[in-house]
C-alpha positions, -999 to +999 in steps of 0.1 A: -103-132-343-117-137-307-154-130-299-145-100-279-127-084-307-154-094-332-183-077-310-160-046-309-159-044-347-197-051-347-204-025-325-181+000-345-196-009-377-232-001-361-223+029-342-205+047-371-233+032-396-206+020-421-238-002-432-272-013-419-279-036-394-292-064-417-265-060-440-237-061-411-254-094-398-251-111-434-215-101-435-205-114-401-227-148-410-207-150-443-172-143-424-179-170-400-192-199-425-165-191-452-138-186-422-126-153-442-114-123-423-146-099-416-126-070-431-119-089-462-156-094-465-164-058-458-144-051-490-155-080-513-194-067-507-183-032-515-192-020-479-158-002-480-127-003-503-093-016-490-081+018-475-115+021-458-112-012-440-076-002-428-089+030-414-115+008-395-089-013-381-068+019-373-098+032-350-104-001-335-067-008-326-057+029-318-031+025-343-025+055-366-031+047-403-007+056-430-009+054-468+026+050-485+014+047-522+029+082-531+052+085-502+086+088-512+109+070-484+145+083-477+168+053-489+188+060-457+155+050-434+149+019-457+183+005-451+177+007-411+157-027-417+167-054-438+146-060-469+140-098-464+127-090-431+106-062-442+092-087-471+085-116-444+070-098-416+054-072-441+066-038-425+080-009-436+101+018-421+094+051-437+106+081-416+132+086-389+143+114-367+174+111-345+167+076-328+127+075-334+116+055-364+082+051-379+072+017-391+042+007-411+028-028-407+001-046-427-008-067-394+002-048-363-014-080-342+010-104-358+031-114-328+060-127-349+062-095-366+062-075-336+088-095-321+111-094-353+103-053-350+115-052-315+148-072-321+156-050-349+148-019-330+171-029-300+199-039-318+197-005-340+190+014-310+158+028-323+126+037-308+094+028-329+063+039-334+036+018-353+014+025-380-009+002-398-011+002-437-030-016-463-017-048-483-017-026-515+001+003-500+027-021-487+034-037-519+039-003-535+064+008-509+084-021-505+095-017-540+112+012-530+139-010-517+147-021-551+136+008-572+169+026-567+188-005-555+186-026-587+195+008-609+226+014-584+239-022-590+235-015-625+258+017-622+284+006-599+289-026-625+292-004-656+296+033-648+334+033-644+337+016-679+309+038-695+320+073-684+347+091-702+379+089-685+390+126-676+425+119-685+417+112-722+407+147-735+407+135-772+376+116-769+349+135-786+320+154-765+296+134-789+308+102-777+307+112-741+271+123-748+259+090-764+278+066-736+261+088-708+225+086-725+230+048-727+245+042-693+223+032-662+230+066-645+205+081-669+178+059-654+187+069-619+184+107-628+150+098-646+141+081-613+152+110-593+132+134-613+102+113-615+099+109-576+102+147-572+073+154-598+052+127-582+061+139-545+049+175-555+084+186-546+093+222-559+132+216-560+159+187-562+192+191-542+217+170-553+247+175-528+281+160-530+299+153-498+332+139-486+318+103-489+287+102-510+262+119-528+229+130-513+195+138-529+172+161-513+139+172-523+120+203-510+083+199-500+062+231-491+095+250-482+113+222-463+142+198-476+136+163-471+164+137-474+155+114-503+184+093-514+223+085-510+242+075-539+280+061-538+302+092-542+320+075-573+291+081-595+288+119-586+302+130-617+284+108-637+251+120-625+262+155-627+273+151-661+239+133-672+221+165-659+248+190-678+237+171-710+200+174-708+205+210-698+230+217-728+257+228-701+295+223-706+305+190-690+341+197-688+335+230-669+335+221-634+352+253-618+326+278-621+286+280-620+265+272-647+225+279-655+205+257-679+171+243-685+155+213-701+120+195-702+112+163-688+083+141-698+066+118-672+057+087-688+035+056-677+031+026-701+047+044-728+025+074-728+036+108-716+014+117-685+029+152-681+057+173-689+075+195-666+105+219-672+134+220-649+156+249-643+191+237-634+219+254-615+252+241-608+278+255-581+312+244-574+319+233-538+348+217-522+336+180-524+322+188-564+295+201-581+264+208-564+232+207-585+199+222-577+169+217-604+137+237-597+105+220-613+084+242-631+051+224-638+041+235-676+008+212-675-006+235-647-023+266-653-012+300-639-027+309-605-052+338-599-044+365-577-075+350-554-059+317-555-029+329-542-044+342-513-047+379-522-082+391-513-104+421-499-087+454-498-054+442-512-072+425-543-089+458-551-059+480-549-041+454-570-067+453-599-072+489-597-034+498-603-026+470-627-054+488-650-037+520-650-022+530-684+014+537-667+032+535-634+052+509-614+036+478-596+064+462-572+063+431-554+086+424-526+099+397-503+127+372-498+140+347-523+115+319-526+084+342-514+065+335-545+070+371-561+075+358-597+043+338-593+022+369-583+035+387-614+025+359-637-008+362-621-009+399-630+002+393-664-028+365-668-051+394-663-032+419-686-026+396-714-051+409-739-052+412-778-049+448-779-016+451-758+020+444-763+035+429-735+073+423-731+092+406-703+129+406-691+133+374-670+162+357-654+149+329-659+119+323-679+100+304-654+064+300-673+058+304-707+027+324-715+010+327-749+007+362-764+037+376-744+070+385-756+094+367-731+131+374-732+158+358-711+187+378-695+220+365-703+247+383-683+277+364-700+271+382-731+260+417-717+225+412-718+212+424-684+183+440-672+193+474-677+203+467-712+173+448-720+150+473-706+169+500-730+160+478-761+124+467-748+116+504-748+121+505-787+098+476-792+068+498-789+056+480-753+025+488-734+034+466-704+070+459-695+077+430-667+111+433-653+119+402-633+139+423-606+153+454-599+189+450-587+208+481-592+206+519-599+205+517-635+174+494-637+157+514-612+163+545-631+152+530-664+119+514-650+112+547-633+115+567-664+094+541-686+066+544-659+067+581-662+067+580-703+034+559-705+043+525-698+030+500-669+060+483-653+059+453-632+089+442-611+103+428-582+125+440-552+142+426-523+128+443-490+113+431-459+079+447-466+057+468-487+066+499-466+105+494-471+098+497-511+100+539-509+133+539-487+148+511-508+142+531-540+157+561-526+188+540-514+194+532-548+194+567-558+160+574-574+148+611-564+118+612-541+099+630-566+102+606-593+091+578-571+059+594-560+049+602-596+059+568-609+050+541-580+014+529-582+014+503-552+039+480-534+031+445-525+048+428-497+044+388-493+054+358-476+044+322-479+027+300-453+019+263-453-018+256-455-035+233-430-043+199-449-079+200-454-084+160-447-073+163-410-080+197-400-091+202-363-102+228-341-080+237-311-084+263-284-058+291-283-038+300-251-047+331-234-015+350-243-022+340-280-057+355-275-042+386-267-020+388-294-049+381-319-073+405-302-045+432-306-039+428-342-078+424-349-084+459-332-064+475-358-081+462-388-112+482-404-142+462-395-153+460-434-122+436-436-132+415-410-167+407-421-158+370-432-144+364-395-169+346-371-160+358-338-193+356-320-184+324-303-149+334-294-116+329-311-110+297-328-078+282-342-071+251-362-044+225-370-036+195-392-031+165-368-016+144-397-031+119-421-022+097-452-029+127-476-004+151-458+019+123-450+017+130-414+027+164-416-006+183-410-001+207-436-005+204-479+007+232-499+014+269-494-006+303-495+005+339-494+001+363-470+001+399-483+003+436-474-006+462-501+005+500-501-008+525-524+008+556-533-016+581-518-014+619-519-007+618-483+025+598-487+034+621-518+032+651-494+058+636-471+082+625-498+115+635-492+154+620-491+146+616-452+115+598-452+118+567-429+099+534-428+080+546-397+067+578-413+052+554-441+039+531-417+018+559-400+003+567-432-005+532-443-023+526-410-045+559-419-053+546-455-063+510-439-035+489-451-036+453-437-003+441-426+011+406-435+008+394-399-028+409-398-036+391-432-020+359-419-044+358-385-072+364-405-065+333-427-055+315-394-091+321-380-108+309-412-086+276-406-063+280-437-030+282-421-019+279-384-013+308-361+023+292-355+033+296-393+020+333-393+041+343-365+071+325-377+072+342-411+061+378-396+078+382-365+118+386-365 
């Protein structure tokens, strides 16, 4: 290091109080005498750890820092740079968008490494953005070149001999199962699932195309490419998943659903177990498979942790503790309706009550609750199951979804005959519940008597707490926020600090959130209670605008208003709120 740079390092350590002046002087003296890198001495003296030292370098060099220890790098991105070059020069590509690629380097000041990077980038017609990475993080990330590659080599060598030939139907299914369990393809499936669980993905998509087999993970609601496999092992991978899920491996013409448990192991010990809900779907290029990851080791969330608060929380608690009536949760597919229902069941699950559920599928197992899985193929539907449940002396019934008139009628009559019914319905918002039930053929006077509360919800991305920063909203954005705040009752705005004006937040991107600025999701909610005023207006001609006016009078906070308050508190971004609440 030249003297000018050393002085810069010294000044930075002093000004940021990394250590006291005496200790820093000693570290510089030792570095000079032993000819050791100053940052290595900082780590050795336990002034900071390795990642902390790299962050200091990041600030000094004005190069963004990244930690790739737990990042799953898309194999197609890795293939942009030769493995030998990556190992020799200690750089690794980790994200690519169009012709721009992000590259992490252990030493961004290494001229030879920079020249090699420039040569590869020009050759591949790529624009590069450099990040700095620790040696440990690099050594872990670089293994991904081989983590899939070595297994794939084994598969490509052996899969053709080990997978049962479709033209030999006389071979027994038991032999097929044994072969597939021993094949290297089983390890590929294990790695795909392990990476998804470690990367906190919610779903795994395995999609055949004309030329290859693509694996994508859904993280915080967004699909990310992870791996591209050769097309000829497509059938082997799908067959392995089918065997684990107890599905028919010789049935490729129609969809199938199944489930299995996967144990994530380390050093021979099981670290955690997850359930995977499996769905296969025939396409022109082969069977597409989606696996929903259900973490059985995690506890069911509370209503508060999901993002339900203030008036909405009070109304839900009040209505789920009533002895009868219907509580409906609405929203599009993937908006977290089932999770909200389970949070309610967690409150209601007491020794003195009989709770029975009808689900398709059973997503979480809860002790003390009688959970039943719908099986449409044998005629066991929501409606037929609901009839049977009523003969089981239930106190509380949870129906996974009201899909048709028959189920809606049975649920309504169950609520009117002394049962508390929890269910979901597909509508855009809470005020759409009543018109939807009327459209399904339920008489308005029955709805007014049976319906306790309707809950509308959506999911928004949460701002990463490690890189959250304050931003100044535009004038037009302030106007939008002020307009919505004016319609919110004062007692619901008490937590908002608006004395210094409107402030918003965003995540600037860091290693914890993999540069996205967001981490996890939470709900925005609206809760509509059935009041006497709404009951008096109930008729077959009641419209959503009629209900909306009454909802406003009762002080209902809309999903948009709920989201704006959460944005002002720094929990999510205003862009996320507007994205999911505006058409």
